[in-house]
Each structure stands twice: as C-alpha cells, then as structure tokens.
C-alpha positions as CSV (number, residue, x, y, z in Angstrom):
1,X,19.2,24.8,-28.5
2,X,15.9,26.6,-28.2
3,X,14.0,23.2,-28.1
4,X,16.2,22.1,-25.2
5,X,15.4,25.2,-23.2
6,X,11.7,24.8,-23.8
7,X,11.8,21.1,-22.8
8,X,13.7,22.0,-19.7
9,X,11.3,24.7,-18.8
10,X,8.3,22.4,-19.2
11,X,10.0,19.7,-17.1
12,X,10.6,22.3,-14.3
13,X,6.9,23.3,-14.4
14,X,5.8,19.6,-14.2
15,X,8.1,19.1,-11.2
16,X,6.8,22.2,-9.5
17,X,3.2,21.3,-10.0
18,X,3.8,17.8,-8.7
19,X,4.9,19.3,-5.4
20,X,2.2,21.9,-5.1
21,X,-0.5,19.9,-3.5
22,X,-2.3,18.7,-6.7
23,X,-3.8,15.5,-5.5
24,X,-2.9,12.4,-7.5
25,X,-4.3,8.9,-7.5
26,X,-1.5,6.4,-8.4
27,X,-4.1,3.7,-9.0
28,X,-6.6,6.0,-10.7
29,X,-9.5,5.5,-8.3
30,X,-11.2,8.9,-8.9
31,X,-10.9,8.5,-12.7
32,X,-12.2,4.9,-12.7
33,X,-15.1,5.6,-10.3
34,X,-16.3,8.8,-12.1
35,X,-19.0,7.7,-14.4
36,X,-18.5,4.1,-13.4
37,X,-18.9,1.9,-10.2
38,X,-18.0,2.9,-6.7
39,X,-17.1,-0.3,-4.9
40,X,-18.1,0.1,-1.2
41,X,-17.5,-2.4,1.6
42,X,-20.2,-2.2,4.3
43,X,-19.5,-3.5,7.8
44,X,-22.8,-3.6,9.8
45,X,-22.7,-1.2,12.7
46,X,-25.8,-0.2,14.5
47,X,-26.7,3.5,14.0
48,X,-24.4,3.8,11.0
49,X,-24.9,0.9,8.6
50,X,-27.4,-1.9,8.6
51,X,-27.9,-4.8,6.3
52,X,-31.4,-6.2,6.0
53,X,-32.1,-8.9,3.4
54,X,-28.7,-8.3,1.9
55,X,-29.4,-4.7,1.3
56,X,-27.3,-2.1,3.1
57,X,-29.0,1.0,4.6
58,X,-28.3,3.6,7.3
59,X,-26.9,7.1,7.4
60,X,-23.4,6.2,6.0
61,X,-25.0,4.3,3.1
62,X,-27.1,7.3,2.3
63,X,-24.0,9.6,2.5
64,X,-22.1,7.3,0.1
65,X,-25.0,7.1,-2.3
66,X,-25.2,10.9,-2.4
67,X,-21.4,11.1,-2.9
68,X,-21.6,8.5,-5.8
69,X,-24.2,10.7,-7.5
70,X,-21.8,13.6,-7.5
71,X,-19.4,11.5,-9.5
72,X,-22.1,10.0,-11.7
73,X,-21.1,6.7,-10.2
74,X,-23.2,3.6,-9.2
75,X,-22.5,2.2,-5.7
76,X,-21.8,-1.5,-5.7
77,X,-22.1,-2.8,-2.1
78,X,-20.0,-5.6,-0.6
79,X,-21.1,-6.7,2.9
80,X,-18.6,-8.2,5.3
81,X,-16.6,-7.8,8.4
82,X,-14.0,-5.1,8.7
83,X,-11.0,-7.4,8.5
84,X,-12.2,-8.9,5.2
85,X,-13.2,-5.6,3.8
86,X,-9.9,-3.9,4.6
87,X,-8.2,-6.8,2.9
88,X,-10.2,-6.1,-0.2
89,X,-9.5,-2.4,0.0
90,X,-5.7,-3.2,0.2
91,X,-5.9,-5.4,-2.9
92,X,-7.8,-2.8,-4.9
93,X,-11.1,-4.8,-5.0
94,X,-12.9,-2.0,-3.0
95,X,-12.7,1.8,-3.2
96,X,-14.2,2.7,0.2
97,X,-15.2,0.9,3.5
98,X,-17.9,2.2,5.8
99,X,-19.4,0.9,9.1
100,X,-19.2,3.4,12.0
101,X,-15.4,3.3,11.9
102,X,-13.6,5.7,14.3
103,X,-10.4,7.6,13.9
104,X,-8.9,5.2,16.5
105,X,-9.3,2.3,14.1
106,X,-6.7,-0.4,14.2
107,X,-6.7,-0.4,10.3
108,X,-4.7,2.8,9.9
109,X,-1.6,0.8,8.7
110,X,-3.6,-1.0,6.0
111,X,-5.9,1.8,4.8
112,X,-6.2,5.6,4.6
113,X,-8.8,7.4,6.5
114,X,-10.9,10.4,5.7
115,X,-10.8,13.3,8.0
116,X,-13.5,12.8,10.7
117,X,-16.8,13.8,9.3
118,X,-19.0,13.3,12.3
119,X,-18.8,12.8,16.1
120,X,-21.1,10.3,17.7
121,X,-21.3,8.7,21.2
122,X,-19.4,5.5,21.6
123,X,-20.3,2.6,23.9
124,X,-19.1,4.5,26.9
125,X,-20.9,7.6,26.0
126,X,-17.8,9.6,25.0
127,X,-17.8,11.3,21.6
128,X,-15.9,9.4,18.9
129,X,-14.8,10.8,15.6
130,X,-16.2,8.8,12.6
131,X,-14.2,8.2,9.4
132,X,-14.4,6.2,6.3
133,X,-11.6,4.0,5.0
134,X,-10.0,4.5,1.6
135,X,-7.1,3.1,-0.3
136,X,-3.7,4.3,0.8
137,X,-2.2,7.0,-1.5
138,X,-5.4,7.7,-3.5
139,X,-5.4,11.4,-2.6
140,X,-7.5,12.8,-5.5
141,X,-10.3,10.4,-4.5
142,X,-10.0,11.3,-0.8
143,X,-10.0,15.0,-1.6
144,X,-13.3,14.7,-3.5
145,X,-14.8,12.5,-0.8
146,X,-13.8,14.9,2.0
147,X,-15.1,17.9,0.1
148,X,-18.4,16.2,-0.2
149,X,-18.4,15.2,3.5
150,X,-17.5,18.7,4.7
151,X,-20.4,20.2,2.6
152,X,-22.8,17.8,4.3
153,X,-21.9,19.1,7.8
C-alpha cells in the first residue's frame, strides 16, 4: 500500500513538472547537438549570410558559430535555397536554418522560428525583424538558442 502511494505521488510530480514550462525536445535536438554537430542550413542573403567558394560567412554565420561553441558543438554547413533547406529541417536533416529570414516568413507552417533577435532595414527601408528557423516542437533547443541571441543584443 505504501509503495502504491509513493508511486502515485511520483507520477503526480512528473505530470506537474511536465506542465511547468520545462522545455522538452521530442526529437532530442539539444542533447544530440551538445558535444556533437550542429547542422545548419545557410541560404545566401546579402548582409546576413554569404557563400564564397562554398564557405559561408556573414553576421548570422558568426552568431551560429559562437552559439555552437556554447554547446561544444561543431557547425556543419549546408548551403541551399530556403525551400530546400526548410524541407531538410522538416525531415530532421538540419537543426537550424539562417539567411536573413524575417518574422513574416512564409515557412511558419513548416518550421519554428526564434524570437526576433535583430531588426534591420528591408528592401523598402522599413525595419524587419530577423529570426532563425528551427525544427517544430524542439523547445529545449530553441530556449538555449534564444538565451544566447538575447545575450548578444
């Protein structure tokens, strides 16, 4: 009888903690990336990401490289267009997509977005909020990335 009460109490604690905002990663992105590889899709976008001789560079590449260091991870870059990269993000082949993406991105149904980390002028001169794309539902990974991005502001 006492064992049953203890088991019930532990089950109640687990249920309560699950609903208390503790971020989870159903696909284990944060755990897999930490100490491993951070697979990053890079879509060239002037002023944010560039690809010269197959090597990505630019402010967003530098940000992601610094973030990877906080996780003891090695960035692995995949260059392509947004559509192809979002497809790879959806299938779990990528962990993150960058490329001057705005919070008005048409990819919001296929990918999660970080909170805006920067505002920059768009083609018409109006300020646009920049985000990075992440796998849907990978909240622990997103929380770590957003903490890092906020600390950089």
